[in-house]
NUMAR-6759 format. One record per residue (C-alpha): z, y, x. Coordinates in pm, 1 decimal. Last residue first. Layout:
zz, yy, xx
Z, Y, X
...
This chain:
zz, yy, xx
1270.1, 691.0, -787.8
1199.8, 1061.0, -830.9
950.8, 1183.5, -570.6
675.4, 1315.2, -795.6
638.9, 1638.1, -599.2
271.5, 1626.7, -506.8
362.8, 1463.2, -175.1
522.6, 1173.2, -361.2
224.4, 1133.0, -594.4
-19.0, 1125.9, -303.7
198.5, 880.3, -112.2
204.7, 638.6, -405.8
-169.1, 671.3, -464.5
-249.6, 604.5, -99.3
-7.8, 310.8, -103.6
-187.0, 165.4, -405.5
-522.1, 220.3, -233.6
-395.6, 24.7, 67.5
-273.1, -264.0, -147.1
-618.8, -276.4, -302.3
-681.9, -137.9, -651.4
-741.9, -354.4, -957.1
-874.2, -628.8, -726.6
-781.9, -672.3, -353.7
-418.7, -780.8, -302.8
-471.8, -1041.0, -574.3
-704.7, -1254.4, -361.2
-433.0, -1352.9, -115.8
-198.3, -1454.8, -394.1
-466.5, -1683.6, -536.2
-495.9, -1864.3, -204.3
-119.5, -1916.8, -178.0
-86.3, -2014.0, -543.9
-363.1, -2272.5, -507.3
-204.9, -2392.2, -182.5
106.4, -2467.5, -384.4
-103.2, -2696.0, -604.3
111.5, -3002.7, -519.9
-189.7, -3236.0, -516.7
-413.6, -3014.1, -305.7
-194.6, -3088.6, -6.3
-68.4, -2822.6, 232.6
286.3, -2824.8, 100.0
310.1, -3196.9, 168.4
279.1, -3120.0, 539.6
606.6, -2928.0, 534.0
744.2, -2876.1, 183.6
966.0, -2584.0, 287.3
665.7, -2429.9, 463.4
455.1, -2443.8, 146.1
730.3, -2268.9, -49.0
756.2, -2003.7, 223.4
382.3, -1931.0, 208.0
389.9, -1906.9, -170.8
689.2, -1672.4, -156.0
530.8, -1442.7, 101.6
197.2, -1422.8, -80.3
371.4, -1367.9, -412.7
563.7, -1072.7, -271.3
241.8, -902.6, -160.5
104.1, -917.3, -514.0
435.3, -799.6, -657.0
495.3, -502.8, -425.9
141.4, -366.8, -440.4
115.2, -385.1, -819.6
464.8, -252.3, -882.5
441.7, 40.5, -643.7
106.8, 136.2, -795.6
254.2, 122.8, -1146.0
552.2, 330.3, -1035.5
338.6, 603.8, -884.2
122.5, 637.8, -1193.6
416.1, 612.9, -1434.1
386.0, 908.9, -1669.1
611.1, 821.4, -1959.3
459.4, 674.1, -2274.9
772.5, 467.8, -2357.6
566.3, 152.6, -2301.0
469.8, 274.1, -1953.8
830.1, 336.5, -1851.0
950.1, 5.7, -1997.0
676.8, -182.1, -1811.8
776.3, -3.2, -1490.4
1138.0, -114.1, -1527.2
1048.8, -473.1, -1605.0
799.7, -504.7, -1320.9
1044.3, -353.9, -1070.6
1322.5, -591.8, -1172.2
1094.6, -895.8, -1148.6
979.2, -784.2, -803.6
1333.9, -744.8, -672.6
1445.2, -1079.1, -812.9
1137.4, -1254.7, -677.2
1181.8, -1126.2, -322.4
1553.0, -1205.7, -319.4
1484.2, -1556.3, -455.0
1227.0, -1623.6, -183.0
1467.0, -1489.7, 79.6
1738.6, -1725.1, -44.2
1506.4, -2025.5, -36.4
1394.5, -1943.2, 317.1
1753.4, -1893.4, 433.8
1857.6, -2224.2, 280.4
1574.1, -2402.6, 459.8
1687.7, -2275.0, 800.7
2051.3, -2345.9, 710.5
1990.9, -2715.6, 654.5
2168.6, -2863.5, 352.2
1858.1, -2816.1, 137.3
1683.5, -3050.7, 378.9
1871.9, -3343.9, 230.1
2093.9, -3516.8, 483.6
2079.5, -3793.0, 746.2
1859.9, -3606.2, 997.7
1592.2, -3539.6, 736.0
1599.5, -3607.1, 362.5
1373.3, -3463.5, 91.6
1537.8, -3460.4, -251.8
1726.1, -3133.8, -307.0
1487.0, -2930.8, -90.5
1191.5, -3072.2, -285.8
1329.7, -2958.3, -620.2
1415.3, -2618.2, -475.7
1066.3, -2572.8, -329.9
897.9, -2657.8, -660.2
1130.4, -2419.1, -843.8
1046.2, -2148.3, -591.4
673.3, -2198.3, -648.7
706.4, -2170.3, -1027.8
919.3, -1857.6, -981.7
649.7, -1709.1, -757.8
383.2, -1796.6, -1015.0
580.6, -1613.9, -1284.0
646.9, -1309.3, -1067.1
279.7, -1291.4, -971.2
174.8, -1317.5, -1337.1
407.5, -1026.6, -1409.3
227.8, -820.7, -1144.9
-114.5, -907.3, -1285.4
-6.6, -805.2, -1635.8
144.5, -484.1, -1502.2
-178.1, -401.9, -1321.3
-381.3, -457.1, -1636.9
-145.9, -251.5, -1851.8
-161.3, 33.8, -1602.9
-541.7, 9.6, -1600.9
-552.1, 58.0, -1977.1
-805.5, 337.8, -1966.0
-904.5, 385.7, -1601.3
-1269.9, 298.5, -1653.9
-1257.1, 509.9, -1968.3
-1173.7, 817.6, -1760.4
-1475.2, 738.1, -1543.2
-1695.6, 727.0, -1850.6
-1692.1, 1099.1, -1915.8
-2064.0, 1175.8, -1850.5
-2151.0, 1091.7, -2214.2
-1841.2, 1064.1, -2433.0
-1687.4, 741.6, -2561.3
-1887.2, 423.3, -2516.5
-2263.6, 473.5, -2533.7
-2406.7, 194.9, -2749.4
-2526.3, 444.5, -3011.2
-2775.6, 574.0, -2756.1
-2951.8, 237.8, -2759.6
-2963.2, 54.5, -2423.4
-3283.6, -25.2, -2237.4
-3245.8, -215.1, -1909.8
-3517.1, -112.7, -1664.9
-3377.2, -359.9, -1409.4
-3003.0, -425.8, -1397.1
-2900.8, -698.8, -1152.1
-2550.1, -843.0, -1174.5
-2362.0, -1025.0, -899.0
-2092.5, -1264.5, -1015.8
-1730.3, -1371.2, -1021.0
-1631.3, -1674.9, -1230.0
-1668.0, -1894.1, -923.4
-1753.9, -2238.4, -802.3
-1705.3, -2442.1, -486.9
-1383.9, -2267.1, -388.6
-1318.6, -2213.8, -18.1
-1164.4, -1869.9, -40.3
-1433.1, -1719.1, -265.4
-1745.6, -1838.9, -446.7
-1967.7, -1544.1, -546.5
-2195.8, -1631.1, -838.4
-2561.3, -1538.9, -862.4
-2828.4, -1335.4, -1040.2
-2635.3, -1224.5, -1345.8
-2923.9, -1066.3, -1531.3
-2977.1, -761.3, -1750.5
-3333.9, -629.5, -1783.8
-3410.6, -793.3, -2117.1
-3087.8, -812.7, -2318.0
-2886.6, -1136.8, -2320.9
-2594.3, -952.6, -2159.4
-2550.8, -734.6, -2468.3
-2446.0, -398.9, -2327.2
-2177.1, -149.4, -2428.6
-2234.2, 154.1, -2208.6
-1998.3, 369.9, -2001.2
-2111.2, 704.5, -1858.2
-2055.7, 858.5, -1514.3
-2108.6, 1228.7, -1438.7
-1749.4, 1273.6, -1327.0
-1665.2, 1578.2, -1118.0
-1697.0, 1413.8, -778.1
-1953.2, 1673.5, -662.4
-2211.8, 1397.9, -622.6
-2120.8, 1271.9, -970.9
-2162.5, 1614.9, -1124.4
-2507.0, 1646.2, -967.6
-2608.9, 1289.5, -1051.8
-2529.7, 1329.4, -1424.6
-2587.2, 993.6, -1595.3
-2439.0, 764.8, -1328.3
-2382.7, 415.7, -1467.9
-2096.3, 200.8, -1596.4
-2152.4, -121.4, -1790.2
-1897.6, -272.4, -2028.0
-2076.5, -605.7, -2048.3
-2119.7, -840.9, -2341.6
-2174.8, -1214.5, -2384.4
-1997.6, -1295.5, -2058.3
-2053.1, -1622.4, -1869.9
-2189.1, -1541.0, -1524.0
-2029.8, -1193.7, -1532.3
-1677.6, -1329.6, -1589.5
-1537.7, -1107.3, -1312.2
-1791.0, -867.6, -1163.4
-1764.3, -860.4, -784.1
-2103.8, -687.3, -760.7
-2316.9, -461.7, -976.7
-2678.8, -359.6, -938.3
-2901.3, -72.4, -1043.1
-3132.8, 50.1, -1315.3
-3057.1, 176.8, -1666.8
-3293.7, 322.8, -1925.8
-3104.7, 498.6, -2204.4
-3232.0, 511.3, -2561.7
-3276.9, 764.8, -2842.1
-3552.5, 944.4, -2653.9
-3544.3, 827.3, -2292.7
-3210.0, 915.0, -2132.9
-3170.9, 809.8, -1771.4
-2900.6, 569.0, -1653.9
-2839.6, 517.8, -1283.5
-2652.2, 249.1, -1087.1
-2547.7, 414.3, -760.0
-2169.0, 389.9, -776.6
-1997.7, 608.9, -517.9
-1755.8, 765.1, -766.9
-1588.4, 423.0, -784.8
-1427.5, 460.0, -441.1
-1213.6, 144.3, -445.8
-1526.7, -64.2, -486.2
-1856.3, 118.5, -449.6
-2115.8, 15.7, -193.0
-2196.8, -334.8, -318.6
-2106.6, -226.2, -673.4
-1792.6, -229.7, -888.7
-1806.4, -107.9, -1251.8
-1940.3, -378.3, -1481.8
-1640.3, -511.0, -1674.9
-1719.1, -846.6, -1837.7
-1669.0, -945.1, -2197.3
-1635.4, -1259.9, -2406.2
-1760.4, -1388.5, -2741.9
-1624.5, -1663.3, -2969.5
-1266.1, -1568.8, -2893.6
-1213.5, -1446.0, -3250.4
-1139.7, -1092.0, -3132.4
-1462.8, -1078.2, -2933.0
-1670.0, -1191.6, -3230.9
-1490.1, -941.3, -3455.1
-1556.3, -660.4, -3202.4
-1936.6, -686.7, -3215.2
-2090.5, -554.1, -3535.1
-1802.3, -344.1, -3665.3
-1745.0, -186.9, -3324.5
-2113.2, -108.9, -3286.4
-2122.5, 56.6, -3629.0
-1801.7, 252.8, -3564.8
-1912.2, 383.9, -3220.3
-1703.3, 222.8, -2948.1
-1405.7, 412.3, -2802.2
-1143.2, 160.5, -2918.2
-1336.1, -100.5, -2719.1
-1206.6, 53.3, -2396.6
-857.8, -75.9, -2477.6
-990.5, -428.2, -2408.4
-964.4, -668.3, -2701.6
-1051.5, -977.0, -2498.5
-1162.8, -897.8, -2146.9
-1130.8, -627.0, -1881.1
-790.7, -470.1, -1932.1
-570.6, -714.2, -2121.5
-702.2, -1008.5, -1922.2
-704.5, -1292.0, -2171.4
-404.7, -1488.9, -2308.7
-478.4, -1847.9, -2414.2
-819.5, -1835.6, -2249.5
-776.7, -1615.8, -1941.6
-551.2, -1877.6, -1779.5
-485.4, -2185.3, -1989.7
-806.3, -2391.4, -1997.3
-880.1, -2377.9, -1626.7
-516.9, -2417.5, -1521.4
-532.8, -2315.1, -1157.6
-178.9, -2195.5, -1107.5
160.0, -2269.9, -1264.1
232.5, -2386.6, -1617.4
589.0, -2278.0, -1689.6
627.4, -1986.3, -1450.7
277.6, -1864.7, -1534.0
339.0, -1854.2, -1908.9
689.3, -1712.3, -1865.5
573.2, -1425.0, -1646.6
278.6, -1341.5, -1869.7
500.9, -1341.6, -2179.5
765.3, -1118.0, -2022.2
510.6, -876.9, -1877.4
328.8, -834.3, -2207.2
642.1, -802.5, -2420.5
756.1, -507.8, -2210.0
402.8, -363.1, -2209.5
362.6, -339.9, -2583.6
240.1, -573.7, -2855.6
-35.8, -418.7, -3067.9
-124.3, -740.2, -3249.7
-497.1, -682.5, -3234.8
-736.6, -607.0, -3518.4
-926.5, -340.8, -3328.1
-718.8, -55.6, -3473.0
-411.1, -262.5, -3384.8
-493.5, -231.4, -3016.4
-502.3, -566.2, -2838.8
-192.3, -724.3, -2687.7
-167.4, -1003.6, -2947.3
-539.7, -1079.3, -2949.4
-547.3, -1420.8, -2779.3
-204.6, -1510.3, -2918.0
-263.9, -1481.2, -3292.3
-285.2, -1853.8, -3368.6
-650.4, -1812.4, -3467.2
-711.2, -1630.3, -3140.4
-547.7, -1912.9, -2944.3
-766.8, -2166.1, -3125.1
-1073.4, -1953.8, -3050.5
-987.2, -1925.4, -2684.6
-906.2, -2297.8, -2655.6
-1241.7, -2402.1, -2803.2
-1423.2, -2146.8, -2589.2
-1266.9, -2292.4, -2275.2
-1361.3, -2643.8, -2388.2
-1724.5, -2542.1, -2446.9
-1739.1, -2371.3, -2108.9
-1615.0, -2692.7, -1949.0
-1883.5, -2896.8, -2127.1
-2152.6, -2648.4, -2022.4
-2063.7, -2700.2, -1652.6
-1907.8, -2403.8, -1478.0
-2142.4, -2227.2, -1239.1
-2130.3, -2266.0, -861.1
-2507.2, -2297.4, -830.1
-2486.0, -2672.7, -760.2
-2298.4, -2728.1, -1086.5
-1927.4, -2684.4, -1149.7
-1660.4, -2897.3, -1323.4
-1756.9, -3213.4, -1135.7
-1740.5, -3094.5, -775.8
-1459.4, -2863.5, -880.6
-1240.8, -3165.2, -957.6
-942.2, -3096.5, -1183.2
-1130.3, -3011.4, -1502.7
-1369.7, -3306.5, -1519.6
-1126.5, -3586.0, -1430.7
-854.5, -3421.3, -1638.1
-1065.2, -3413.7, -1956.5
-825.8, -3600.6, -2185.0
-520.4, -3469.3, -2002.8
-638.6, -3109.3, -2022.3
-716.9, -3150.1, -2392.8
-366.4, -3287.2, -2454.3
-222.0, -2994.4, -2256.3
-400.2, -2727.8, -2460.3
-272.6, -2793.4, -2813.0
95.4, -2890.2, -2815.9
205.4, -2782.9, -2468.6
-9.2, -2469.6, -2462.2
93.4, -2376.7, -2816.0
461.1, -2437.9, -2735.3
435.7, -2207.3, -2434.8
279.5, -1939.2, -2656.3
551.0, -1984.7, -2920.9
820.1, -1955.5, -2653.8
667.8, -1630.0, -2533.7
651.1, -1503.1, -2891.3
1020.0, -1578.0, -2942.1
1110.1, -1394.1, -2622.8
899.7, -1097.0, -2731.1
1069.9, -1099.1, -3072.4
1411.7, -1103.1, -2904.4
1346.6, -782.2, -2712.9
1329.7, -793.9, -2331.6
1580.7, -545.9, -2192.7
1404.5, -272.9, -1997.6
1652.2, 10.0, -2042.0
1571.1, 311.4, -1821.4
């Protein structure tokens, strides 16, 4: 399988990096005091301050105007239609160049290809709904959230308890959602609810997806969920109380929403995996720079075998992960069935980043623990990535299931 990165993807990656350097970095410098201190960027509820939200929207809309925000979206939605090989290359380069915790870069220059921006799910909207709402999403003016997970339903999505009952030409929805990324700020929600309890109980579907305006009566993000020591969060808990949704806002086919929930999941996992490779490369470069400069026992620490072994192991990890991401991206782009390979890629890359981040911190000694170097941001982020879009354990379950079913070609 040839997974050579085409020249146009390389050119696009360079254009994205140039956009960040030319447009986003000056804004980051101007508002550094606000953006780099969570105590200032968030309020007492853990929500981003209005000024930060305004800056994020400004960057989104500028990126959309430049063609970057929508470049992976389906062409039928007005997107650029770039494939998976370009996706992983651009995500890797963006994260390698700019590193972690860039409030105005991540999710604003290039959004999540699965749950925000021109999500593949939007292709299943009714024409009138698509015409009314997709342009605002494509321009970066409006954002989405993906309302699937619940307090009792994470990896096992068939266990969701949010219910939708038809009432004339409307649906009345009740329930709650948890761990919903961008819920505190989203203009629209792709909301999943049980519409056929019997089929759902028998694990034969019975779930429907709805396109919901988050300003509707009955829809409320009740709180944020700060994680791993952060003051604020973009993850929220959603309460749905007698929410009325027009029938025309059903996405796809009634009772067949579970298939939609998985639409584009390979692209999302590949994007996350490529991000891991990019952040790992950023971390390795930091470690190499430090190893060349820091002196102990009359020589730079890069001369010490213990440090050399760590650097070599980091490079081995990254090289293997980068190769796996590229091969899987090529498989998916060529429309080959790559369920096993996508799970391998997601588990391998997220776990790799944790090892590399930890090693980079160790190479730096006490300096590696400081907020200033941002290595701890990579380390914390790496730990979170083993949970969303399928935990490491779920990925292994999928891999084993495919192997036992006869899909053992590697």
